C-alpha positions as CSV (number, residue, x, y, z in Angstrom):
1,M,41.5,10.4,-19.6
2,S,43.5,10.9,-16.4
3,L,42.0,10.2,-12.9
4,G,42.0,13.9,-12.1
5,T,40.1,14.7,-15.3
6,T,37.6,11.9,-14.6
7,M,37.0,13.1,-11.0
8,K,36.2,16.6,-12.4
9,S,33.7,15.2,-14.8
10,S,30.0,14.9,-13.9
11,I,30.1,11.1,-13.9
12,G,33.3,10.9,-11.9
13,A,32.1,13.4,-9.3
14,K,28.8,11.6,-8.9
15,A,30.6,8.3,-8.5
16,L,33.0,9.8,-5.9
17,M,30.1,11.4,-4.1
18,A,28.3,8.0,-4.0
19,I,31.3,6.0,-2.8
20,T,32.1,8.5,0.0
21,G,28.4,8.7,0.8
22,I,28.4,5.0,1.5
23,I,31.3,5.2,3.9
24,L,29.8,8.2,5.7
25,V,26.4,6.4,6.0
26,L,28.1,3.3,7.5
27,F,29.9,5.6,10.0
28,V,26.6,7.3,11.0
29,I,25.0,3.9,11.6
30,G,28.0,2.6,13.5
31,H,28.3,5.8,15.5
32,M,24.6,5.6,16.5
33,V,24.8,1.9,17.5
34,G,27.8,2.6,19.7
35,N,26.2,5.6,21.4
36,L,22.9,3.7,22.0
37,Q,24.8,1.8,24.6
38,V,24.0,4.7,26.9
39,F,20.7,2.9,27.5
40,L,22.7,-0.1,28.8
41,G,24.2,2.0,31.6
42,P,27.5,3.6,32.5
43,D,29.6,0.5,32.4
44,A,28.6,-0.4,28.8
45,L,29.1,3.1,27.3
46,N,32.3,3.8,29.2
47,Q,33.8,0.5,28.2
48,Y,32.8,1.2,24.6
49,A,34.5,4.6,24.8
50,H,37.6,3.2,26.5
51,T,37.9,0.5,23.8
52,L,37.9,3.2,21.1
53,Q,40.5,5.3,22.9
54,S,42.7,2.2,23.5
55,L,43.1,1.9,19.7
56,G,45.7,4.7,19.9
57,P,47.2,5.5,16.5
58,I,44.6,3.4,14.7
59,L,41.9,5.7,16.0
60,W,43.7,8.7,14.5
61,I,44.0,6.9,11.2
62,I,40.3,6.2,11.2
63,R,39.6,9.9,12.0
64,L,41.9,11.0,9.1
65,V,40.1,8.6,6.7
66,L,36.7,9.9,7.8
67,L,37.9,13.5,7.5
68,T,39.3,12.8,4.0
69,T,36.1,11.0,3.0
70,L,34.0,14.0,4.2
71,V,36.1,16.5,2.4
72,A,35.9,14.4,-0.8
73,H,32.2,14.1,-0.4
74,I,31.8,17.9,-0.1
75,W,34.2,18.6,-3.0
76,S,32.4,16.1,-5.3
77,A,29.0,17.6,-4.4
78,A,30.3,21.1,-5.1
79,V,31.5,19.9,-8.5
80,V,28.2,18.4,-9.4
81,V,26.3,21.5,-8.3
82,R,28.6,23.8,-10.3
83,M,28.2,21.7,-13.4
84,S,24.5,21.6,-12.9
85,V,24.3,25.4,-12.7
86,A,26.7,25.8,-15.7
87,A,24.5,23.5,-17.8
88,R,21.5,25.8,-17.0
89,P,22.9,29.3,-16.9
90,V,19.4,30.8,-17.1
91,D,17.0,29.6,-14.4
92,Y,13.6,28.4,-15.4
93,Q,10.9,31.1,-15.1
94,K,8.6,28.6,-13.5
95,R,9.7,25.5,-11.7
96,K,7.6,22.3,-11.7
97,D,9.1,19.9,-9.2
98,L,6.7,17.1,-10.0
99,T,9.1,14.1,-9.7
100,T,11.4,15.4,-6.9
101,G,10.5,15.6,-3.2
102,F,11.5,18.2,-0.6
103,A,14.5,16.2,0.5
104,A,15.9,16.1,-3.1
105,R,15.3,19.9,-3.6
106,T,17.1,20.8,-0.4
107,M,20.1,18.5,-0.6
108,L,22.6,21.4,-0.9
109,V,21.1,23.3,2.1
110,S,20.8,20.2,4.3
111,G,24.4,19.2,3.4
112,I,25.7,22.6,4.5
113,V,23.7,22.4,7.8
114,V,25.1,18.9,8.5
115,A,28.7,20.0,7.8
116,L,28.3,22.9,10.2
117,F,26.8,20.6,12.8
118,I,29.7,18.2,12.5
119,V,32.0,21.1,13.5
120,Y,29.7,21.9,16.5
121,H,29.6,18.2,17.5
122,V,33.4,17.9,17.5
123,L,33.8,21.1,19.5
124,H,31.1,19.9,21.9
125,F,31.8,16.3,22.8
126,T,35.3,15.7,21.4
127,T,37.2,18.8,22.6
128,G,34.7,20.1,25.2
129,T,35.1,23.6,23.8
130,I,31.4,24.5,23.5
131,D,28.7,24.1,26.1
132,M,30.2,21.1,27.8
133,A,29.2,19.7,31.1
134,E,31.5,20.3,34.1
135,S,32.2,16.6,34.0
136,Y,34.1,16.9,30.7
137,G,37.5,15.3,31.3
138,Q,36.5,13.7,34.6
139,M,38.1,10.3,35.0
140,L,36.5,7.1,36.3
141,P,37.3,6.2,39.9
142,D,39.1,3.0,38.7
143,G,41.2,5.0,36.2
144,G,39.6,3.2,33.3
145,G,39.3,6.4,31.2
146,H,36.9,9.3,31.0
147,D,33.4,9.1,32.4
148,V,31.7,9.4,29.0
149,Y,28.4,8.3,30.3
150,K,28.2,11.3,32.7
151,M,29.4,13.6,30.0
152,V,26.6,12.5,27.7
153,I,23.9,12.8,30.3
154,E,25.0,16.2,31.6
155,G,25.6,17.5,28.1
156,F,22.0,16.7,27.0
157,Q,20.5,18.1,30.1
158,H,20.8,21.6,28.6
159,P,17.5,22.2,26.6
160,L,19.1,24.4,24.0
161,T,21.8,21.8,23.3
162,T,19.2,19.0,23.0
163,I,17.2,21.2,20.6
164,V,20.2,21.8,18.4
165,Y,21.0,18.1,18.3
166,C,17.4,17.1,17.5
167,L,17.1,19.7,14.7
168,A,20.4,18.7,13.2
169,T,19.4,15.0,13.3
170,V,16.2,15.8,11.4
171,V,18.2,17.7,8.8
172,L,20.7,14.8,8.6
173,C,18.0,12.3,8.1
174,L,16.3,14.5,5.5
175,H,19.7,14.5,3.6
176,L,20.1,10.7,4.0
177,S,16.6,9.9,2.9
178,H,17.3,11.1,-0.7
179,G,21.1,10.7,-0.6
180,I,21.0,6.9,0.1
181,S,18.6,6.2,-2.7
182,S,20.4,8.5,-5.1
183,L,23.8,6.9,-4.5
184,M,22.3,3.5,-5.2
185,Q,21.1,4.8,-8.5
186,T,24.5,6.3,-9.3
187,L,26.3,3.0,-8.6
188,G,23.8,1.1,-10.9
189,F,21.9,-0.8,-8.2
190,R,18.6,0.8,-9.3
191,N,16.7,-0.3,-12.4
192,D,13.1,-0.4,-13.7
193,S,12.4,-3.7,-12.0
194,N,13.5,-2.7,-8.5
195,A,13.0,1.0,-8.6
196,A,10.1,1.0,-6.1
197,R,12.0,-1.0,-3.5
198,I,15.3,0.9,-3.9
199,D,13.6,4.2,-3.5
200,K,12.3,3.1,-0.1
201,V,15.8,2.2,1.2
202,G,16.8,5.8,1.9
203,P,13.7,6.9,3.7
204,V,13.5,3.7,5.8
205,L,17.2,3.9,6.9
206,A,16.7,7.6,7.6
207,I,13.7,6.9,9.9
208,I,15.7,4.3,11.8
209,I,18.6,6.7,12.3
210,L,16.2,9.5,13.2
211,I,14.6,7.4,16.0
212,G,17.9,6.1,17.3
213,N,19.7,9.5,17.4
214,L,16.7,11.4,18.8
215,S,16.2,8.9,21.6
216,M,19.4,9.6,23.4
217,P,19.2,13.4,23.9
218,I,15.5,13.3,24.6
219,A,15.9,10.5,27.2
220,A,18.7,12.4,28.9
221,L,16.8,15.7,28.9
222,T,13.6,14.1,30.3
223,G,15.4,12.1,32.9
224,L,14.6,8.7,31.4
225,I,18.3,7.9,31.8
226,K,20.3,9.4,34.6
């Protein structure tokens, strides 16, 4: 069986979705940890941003890898959904979701919402196209790069923007709460002896990410960080 045929099979698509899921989860955690430096003050966050920008071509390679990973994750998810629908052409007259929670039943919807939010996030903070503060593109007095700290604070001082980010974060963490546990099962880390512990990994990580990502826009909006 060729690699292409394997990837189009249910097992191959699920494996690809799990592997790309791990990469994306690690990025989400790393992205959050880096951005939390906003609580350390302007120097810390601006230095972090300057370090990333100084990577030059390496940064673009990282971006391309992440974009490819995201596309592969979406594609494999679409394959799995299509096969699931094809295997059950006639929907059940009455559903009984006794063993699956809300997060599991809404994975497709939450995934679409997260994908749309990623586009918004890039247009907001990366390109400054949507609802960006006047300080976008403003350089630091010492010429050490953009004043990212000021951009973040001013960006989240718009209530509607903060609401959008908070809602998107909730949906993201809802997606992660089931997705993380599911990928561990797909990759064979879950068995009868550790099922209870493995099933808690997703929700726990999701809660940590939820608290971390919500803290920044709320702190900026309420004036806890200025």
